DRENPAZA-648395 format. One line per 2 residues: their letters; for each residue y, z, x of C-alpha. Coordinates in Angstrom, 2 decimals, decimal comma, m for minus. Each point is the difference from the previous one (the first is absolute). Example, Ala and Ser with C-alpha at 12.3 -4.5 7.8 and 13.67 -1.06 7.14 Angstrom:
! residues 2
AS) m4,50/7,80/12,30  3,44/m0,66/1,37
END
This chain:
! residues 172
MS) 8,19/m4,63/19,52  0,96/2,66/2,71
GL) 3,16/m1,61/1,30  1,52/m0,34/m3,73
LP) 2,61/2,10/m1,38  m1,32/2,48/m2,80
VE) 1,78/m2,38/m2,76  m2,17/m3,01/1,50
RF) m2,50/1,60/0,08  m0,31/1,57/m3,36
VA) 0,88/m3,77/m1,41  m2,75/m1,56/2,21
TL) m2,33/2,77/m1,78  1,42/m0,93/m2,90
SI) m1,07/m3,72/0,11  m3,25/1,34/1,08
VK) m0,64/2,01/m3,06  1,22/m2,80/m1,89
RE) m2,58/m2,24/0,49  m2,63/3,32/m0,22
GN) 1,47/0,29/m3,44  m0,50/m3,60/m1,10
HL) m3,83/0,06/1,28  m0,66/3,19/m2,04
AY) 2,01/m1,29/m3,01  m2,64/m2,93/0,24
SW) m2,76/2,08/0,23  1,44/2,37/m2,95
LT) m0,09/m3,12/m2,26  m3,04/m1,49/1,13
LF) m1,90/3,15/m0,12  1,99/1,31/m3,43
AE) m0,06/m3,26/m1,57  0,93/0,26/m3,80
GK) 0,00/3,78/m0,24  m3,62/0,71/1,39
LI) m0,98/3,64/0,93  m2,87/0,61/2,58
TQ) m2,33/1,34/m2,04  m3,29/2,29/1,79
TW) m2,08/m2,61/m1,18  1,73/m2,84/1,72
VE) m0,09/1,95/3,33  m3,46/0,52/m0,40
VL) m0,59/m3,93/m0,51  2,49/m0,76/2,68
DE) m3,01/m0,93/2,49  m1,10/m2,69/m2,48
QP) 3,49/m1,52/0,23  1,22/m0,56/3,37
EE) 3,25/m1,88/m1,32  0,95/3,19/m2,18
AV) m0,97/1,91/3,40  2,44/m2,20/2,46
LL) 2,76/0,36/m2,43  m0,70/4,07/m0,29
EA) 0,06/m0,05/3,98  3,02/m1,44/m0,01
FV) 1,93/2,18/m1,68  m1,12/2,79/1,66
SR) 0,69/m1,18/2,87  3,57/m1,07/m0,75
FG) 0,94/3,03/m2,10  m1,01/1,85/3,49
RM) 1,63/m1,99/2,29  3,26/m0,33/m2,15
QD) 0,20/3,90/m0,59  m0,85/0,39/3,84
TL) 2,72/m2,02/0,71  2,81/1,15/m2,50
AD) m0,36/3,82/1,32  m0,67/m0,36/3,40
KL) 2,44/m2,22/0,73  2,29/m1,66/m2,57
LP) 1,13/3,58/m1,00  0,49/1,32/3,09
RW) 2,08/m3,07/1,10  2,11/0,05/m2,44
LQ) 0,77/3,41/0,46  0,72/m0,55/3,73
AL) 2,28/m3,07/m1,43  2,12/2,40/m2,21
AE) 0,00/2,24/3,68  m1,94/2,63/m1,51
KP) m2,95/1,45/1,90  m3,18/m0,48/m1,73
GS) m2,66/2,98/m0,20  m3,34/0,68/m1,05
QI) m1,05/m2,69/m2,31  0,70/2,61/m3,06
ET) 3,13/0,81/0,91  0,67/m3,78/0,37
LN) m1,34/m0,57/m3,61  2,13/2,75/m0,95
RA) 3,28/m0,91/1,17  m1,26/m4,03/m1,34
ER) 0,06/1,89/m3,26  3,56/1,63/0,04
LG) 0,98/m3,29/0,67  m1,35/m1,51/m2,55
VV) m2,42/m2,27/1,70  m3,16/1,50/m0,57
ES) m0,80/0,56/m3,67  m2,32/3,53/0,49
VE) m1,07/1,26/3,02  m2,84/1,27/m1,90
GW) m1,01/m3,52/m1,03  0,16/m1,08/3,67
LI) m2,22/3,14/0,59  m2,92/m1,22/m2,63
AR) 0,32/m3,66/1,40  m0,52/1,65/3,48
KL) m3,10/1,74/m1,39  m1,11/m3,03/m1,51
RN) 0,43/m2,18/2,86  m2,22/2,28/1,93
QL) m2,86/0,52/m2,83  m0,01/m4,08/m0,54
VH) m0,44/m0,45/3,82  m2,29/2,48/0,91
EY) m1,98/1,10/m3,31  m0,47/m3,46/m0,77
ME) m2,55/m0,64/m3,34  m1,69/3,25/0,85
NA) 0,20/1,10/m3,75  0,76/m3,13/m2,14
CE) 2,06/2,22/m2,85  2,23/1,73/2,46
FA) 0,84/m3,39/1,53  1,00/m2,08/m3,02
EA) 1,97/3,08/m0,84  1,72/m0,06/3,73
IN) 0,14/m3,99/m0,54  1,50/0,29/m3,13
IA) 2,78/2,70/1,21  0,76/m2,16/3,23
RD) 0,83/m2,63/m2,47  2,98/1,89/m0,70
SS) 0,68/1,36/3,38  0,33/m3,43/1,28
LM) 2,67/m0,58/m2,68  2,07/3,26/1,58
LM) m0,61/m1,55/3,57  1,34/m3,35/m1,07
GT) 2,60/1,67/m1,76  1,22/1,85/2,95
YN) 0,12/m2,63/1,81  2,26/m1,47/m2,24
QL) 2,30/3,36/m0,38  0,14/m0,10/4,22
HN) 1,50/m3,89/m0,16  2,40/1,05/m3,19
YA) 0,79/2,94/2,01  1,01/m1,97/3,53
ES) 1,88/m2,92/m2,11  2,02/2,44/m2,16
KM) 0,43/3,02/2,30  m0,43/m1,45/3,31
AL) 1,98/m3,36/m0,56  m2,86/m1,77/2,07
AD) m0,19/m3,65/m0,43  m2,84/m2,73/0,13
LP) m2,67/2,35/m1,12  m3,31/m1,42/m1,35
GL) m0,15/m0,12/m3,56  m1,40/2,53/m2,90
LD) m3,77/0,16/m0,91  m0,66/m1,14/m3,27
LP) m1,81/2,90/m1,61  m3,52/m1,41/m1,44
NS) 0,19/1,71/m3,15  3,43/m0,81/m1,09
END
C-alpha cells in the first residue's frame, strides 16, 4: 500500500475494516444471540462449554482487531486523504469527533481500555470479565458505527465513489 495516494490508501483500508466489521458483527450475533448477557456464572463454567469459549475468543479477537485497525490505520489515513496531518491517537480521535465521525473520544478510550483488559486479564476475575464483555458488546457497536460514519463522510463530503458498503449493525 505504500505506493498508493492517500485517498487510495484510505479506501483500501476502509475495505479491510468493512471485512473486519462483518466478522465482528457475526461474532456479536452469535455470542449475544437473543439479547443474552454474559454473567459471572457463564464465565465460571466456560471450561465446560468449549463451543461458547470459541465464540467468546472470536468476539474478543475481532473486537481488538477492528479497534486497532480503525484507530491505528483507518482514522489517520482518512485525515491524510483530507490533506491533514494526523497527530497522536488522541489528537486523531479528537479531530474525528469534531468532524462528526467519532461519536465520543471518551467512548473510544473506554473501548481501548476494554481491549487491553479482555486480552491481558483474560478471565482472572469472572465477575469483572463478564462485566467487561458486556461493555465490549456496546463498544463493538460504536466501532461498527464509526466505520459507517467514515463511509458516509467519504461518500458525501469527499465525493468518493465505489466504496465498500455500510455495515449492518447487529442490534438494528
